Legacy VTK file of the C-alpha trace (Angstrom):
# vtk DataFile Version 3.0
C-alpha trace
ASCII
DATASET POLYDATA
POINTS 68 float
-3.509 24.547 -29.562
-1.209 25.031 -26.218
-0.538 22.520 -23.130
0.741 23.485 -20.506
3.414 21.634 -19.742
3.204 19.490 -17.222
5.461 17.750 -14.294
5.532 14.150 -13.579
2.706 11.645 -13.429
0.910 11.051 -9.581
2.638 7.386 -9.726
6.268 8.227 -10.076
5.616 10.954 -7.430
4.351 7.838 -5.222
7.442 5.943 -7.174
9.763 8.483 -5.736
8.063 7.441 -2.098
8.929 3.596 -2.450
5.518 2.683 -2.197
4.676 3.843 1.176
2.823 6.716 0.388
2.939 10.541 -0.219
3.783 12.602 2.937
-0.085 14.256 4.442
1.511 17.877 3.750
2.127 16.865 0.260
-1.143 15.328 -0.172
-3.363 18.182 1.276
-1.248 20.443 -0.665
-2.224 18.324 -4.437
-6.166 17.553 -2.597
-6.333 21.359 -2.063
-4.835 21.706 -5.429
-7.175 19.871 -7.704
-10.526 21.349 -5.747
-9.767 24.594 -6.447
-8.904 24.082 -10.021
-12.476 22.305 -9.690
-14.245 24.853 -7.986
-12.667 27.501 -11.084
-14.254 24.830 -13.863
-17.833 24.709 -12.590
-18.301 28.205 -11.583
-16.839 30.062 -13.829
-16.295 27.894 -16.871
-18.761 26.511 -16.821
-17.628 23.027 -17.818
-18.919 19.331 -17.166
-15.655 17.394 -15.817
-15.644 13.628 -16.241
-12.435 11.398 -15.465
-12.903 8.787 -16.330
-9.225 7.926 -15.394
-8.328 6.758 -12.074
-4.824 4.993 -12.094
-1.995 7.067 -11.024
-0.547 7.218 -14.452
-3.149 9.121 -15.349
-3.240 11.408 -12.549
-0.411 14.389 -13.970
0.438 16.976 -11.933
1.192 20.562 -13.081
5.434 21.184 -12.907
5.991 23.689 -10.183
7.649 23.285 -6.770
7.135 18.979 -5.828
9.914 18.027 -3.729
11.100 15.239 -2.426
LINES 1 69
68 0 1 2 3 4 5 6 7 8 9 10 11 12 13 14 15 16 17 18 19 20 21 22 23 24 25 26 27 28 29 30 31 32 33 34 35 36 37 38 39 40 41 42 43 44 45 46 47 48 49 50 51 52 53 54 55 56 57 58 59 60 61 62 63 64 65 66 67
């Protein structure tokens, strides 16, 4: 099995901003990336997606250029 290297989870990103919320441009980028990924899975991979974890520590981010 091969897994993509993941970065920090959403809770650690929230902690990085001292629990005061994330900057709007970052939220927009994260939301867009999630929606693009879900659209791909729905259209091309024909996946059924069920996510029971809504806690921030259950949402992992891909390790790329997330900046504070």
